[in-house]
N, C-alpha and C positions, 0 to 999 in steps of 0.2 A: 807266189801265192795267188789264188784265183777267187772269184766271187762264190764259187761252189764250195769253198771250205776245204779245198784239197791243194796239195803241193807235191813236188817231186822228192823222192828219196832215191837218188840215182835215177834209174829209168822207171822205177815203180811210182805209181801215183798213190799217195797216202793222205789221210786226214791231216789237215794243218796242225792240229793239236798233238799229233803223234810223232811228228818229225824230230823234235828236240830229244825225245826219249830214245828214239831209234838211233840218232847220232850219238847220244851218250853211251849207248850200249856198244857201238862200234869202237869208240875211243877208249872205253874202259877195257875192252877186250885186247886192244893192241898196244896199250900204254907201255908195257914193259919192254916191248921190242920195237917201239916206234922209231927211235933214233937209228937203230941198226937197219931197219927196213928203208928209211930215208936214204941212207948211204948206199944200200944195195940198189934201190930203184933208180936213183939218179947217178949212180957211180960216183958219189961224193960231190957232184956239181951243186947240189942244194946249198952247200956251205958257201960257195962263191956267190950264189944268188942272194943269200941272206946278208953276206958282207957288203954287197953292193947296195942293198936296200938300206942298211944301217948307215952307210957312207952318205947316202942322199938325205938322211935325217939331219945331218949337220949338228950333232949333239954338242951342247955346251955344258961345262961342268956343273952348273947350277940347275939344270933342267929337271923338271918333274915329268917323267915319261910314263905313258901307259902302253903296255904291250898286251893287246887283246888276243884271245885264243892262244895265249902264251905257251901252253902245253909244257913241253919238257925244257923250255927256257933257252933255246939256241939264240934267239934274237935278244932276249933280255941279258944274257951273259955278255954279248958283244957290246950292248949299250952300257951296261954297268961299268965296263972297263974305261969308258970315256967320261964317267961322272966323278965329280969331286965330293967332298964331305957334305956339301949343301944340296946335292942332287939325289934323286931317288928314281928307281924303276919299280912300277907296280905291275905285276904279272896277273892278268885276269883271264880266267878260263871257266867255262860253264861246267867242265868235267873235273870232279874232285880227284880222280885217279891220275889224270894227266898233270894236274896242278901239284899233287903230292910228289909225283915223280920228278918234276922240275925243281921243286923245293929241295928234295933230297940231293939232287945234283949240285945245287948251289952250296949246300952245307958240306957235302963231300969235298968240295973245292975250297972250303974254308971261308966262304962268303956268307956273312950274316947281316951286316949293316948295309943300309941303302937299298934293300929289296923288300917289297911288300907283296903279299899273296892274297888275292881276293877271288872267291868263287862268284861269278856273276854272268848274266846274260847280256850279250852285246846289244840286244834290242831295247833293254831298259838298264843301262849302266848305273850301278849304285854309287855314283860320285856326284858331288856338287857341279853345277855348270861352271865353265871357265876354269877348270882345274889343272889342265896339263899343257906343257910347252910343246909336246910332240906326242903323236900317237901312231902305233904300228899295229898291223894285223897281217900275219904271214900264214898262208895256206889255211885260213879259217873262215873267210867270208863266204866261201861256197857252201859251207855247212850250216849257215844261218838260215832260219826259215824265212823271215821277213827282212830281206837285205835293205830295202828302202828305209824301214823303221830303224834298223841298226845304224845305217849311215847318218840318219838325223840325230840319233843319240850320240854318236861319235862327235858330230859337229858341235852339239851343245856342250860337251865336256871339254872341248879344246878352248884354250885361251885365244883371244883375238890376236892375229898375226902368226898363229901356229899352224902346223901342217899335219895332215894324215898321210901315212905312207902305207899302201896296200901292196903286198907281194902275194901273187896268186897264180895258179895255173890258168892259162888262157887259150887262145886259138892259134894254131900253127899258121904261119903266113907263107910257108914254102910248100906248094902242093905235093910234090913227091915225098918230102919229109913227112907230111901229114899221114900218108899211107903207111909208111914204115912205123911211125909212132903209134898208129892204131893197132898194128900187128903186135908191137911190143907191149902196149898197155893191156890189151884185152886177153892176150894169150899167155904172157909171161908174168906180169905183176901179180895176178891172183894166185899163180903157182908159187911165186916167191912167198906170198902171204901164207899159203898152205904149209910150206916147208919150214919157214923161219918163225912166223908168229902163230902157226897152227890155226889160222883163221883165213880161209880162202874167201868166205862171203864178205867180210869187212873190206878186204882189198878190192873185191869186185865192185862194191859200193863206191869206194874212193875213186876208182877209175871212171865209173859212170858219172859221179858227181862233177868231175872235171868237165865232161862233155856237156853237162847241163848248166854250167856256170856261164854268165853273160860274157860276150866277147869284149874286146878292148874298148871299142867305141860305145857299146851299150853301158858298160860300167862307168866310163867317163861321163856319160849323160846322167846316170843315176847319181853320181857324186855331185854333179852340178845342180841337179834337182834337190839334193839335200842341203844345198847352200854353199858348197865349196866353190872357190874361185881359182883361177889360174890352174885348172886341172890339166895334167898332161900324163902321158904314159910312155914307158920304154919297154920294148920287147927284148927279152933275153932268150938265148938258145933257139932262135927262129920262131919265137912266140910260144914255146912250151910254157913259159911263164911271162908275166908282165908286171912291171911296177907302176902303179898309179900314184900320183901325188896331187893333193889339193889343199888349199889354204882357207882358213877362216879369217876373213878380212873385214 
């Protein structure tokens, strides 16, 4: 976000106040095919990325966990399996359609207890400070308008001694791979969106949003500026995605 009151929506410059609504429209449009498209776009590898991120969370049975931008619930379901009767996972998403889709998937799998659903904005999280033992956000931070404000809000809601785990698309660290990835992303992914989700424009935005997201070192610095300590990151699949971790100490 800039002093001129504008921000980016993919490669497009838009008024800061308009981005959240534009992002909402994107995810409302693709909610029903979101999981299928993730499998197609990543050839199923996104499931391994998410499992690795959850492993790094080191969930204990009594934990109260917040999964931000929880969408259709992939991360939340993995975490829920590790919780006991005293633990809970709260799925928070700004988009009601994505949240409903995720809730339906939990119910379809017979999971009712230990899961909460909250529609909320990452920039102003609707929870008391020092509420959660762990917090995750997977493939959602790049869609947030004011990332610095969101990271400060996440920091506030974590208990002391707890960690934030961010799984997000990042910057390729292998030059030749980067060129191939660009060709795949810009030429094929929007076409997959057109054929499967009947929405080429939304997947064009999603590809562009990846390129506009801060690189690994920049996001690390942003987390440190928000108050997180011992911040580190791990590149996966050559930097297609990265997992950042930081602690509230």
